[in-house]
N, C-alpha and C positions, 0 to 999 in steps of 0.2 A: 505494500498497499503506498505509495508517496504522496508525502507531504506540496501544499499547496506555496508559493510561498509564505499566505496570510498567515501560517502554522507555528506557530511557536512548540520549541523544545522543552518540555517542561523542566524547572528549577528541581536542579537535583540534588540542592544542596540545602541540607536542613539551619530551617530558621533559629533563631535564640531569643530569646526577648531581655529587654535592659533587667527584670527582676532573675534570675538566669546571670546571665553573665555575672551581676551586684553578686550572687551565694555563691561563684565562681570564683571570683576575686578573693572574699575575704574565701572560704574553705584554704585554697592558694596562699592568701598570707598565715594566717594558723597550723596550716601544715609544713612539717619539715621537708617538700620538697614540692615543685608543681610538678613535675613527676606523675604521682603520688596522687595530687590532687585529681589531674586531670583522669588521671586512668577510675581514680575509684566515681565518678561525674559523667564517666564512658567520653569524652571528646580527645579530643587529638588532641597532643603534648603542644606541638605549633601551635594551633587554634587558641588552650593557655596566654602564652607568653605572647601571642600578638597581641588579646586584652592587655596582660601588664601595662604589655610598652605603650598601649592606646590613651592608658589609665596612665604614666607617670605622666603623657604628651601631656594633658593637659592639666592634671596638678602642678608641673611642671607651670601650665601658660595659667596657669589662676594665679600661680607667685608674682610670678613678672606684673602682674595688672594693678600692683599693691605699689 
């Protein structure tokens, strides 16, 4: 079955809401390792590292506003 040009492929990426991300970051902060936290949450270690980097950038930006 061929796709017509206006049909889009379904997005196979999982989407995580802000509440899940916040909980993941909290758990990673309390955990002995990001790897262990990612494993416990069932998400990619790289994804959790990316969220941590984004959070650090936001916090750095906020501290520069003073």
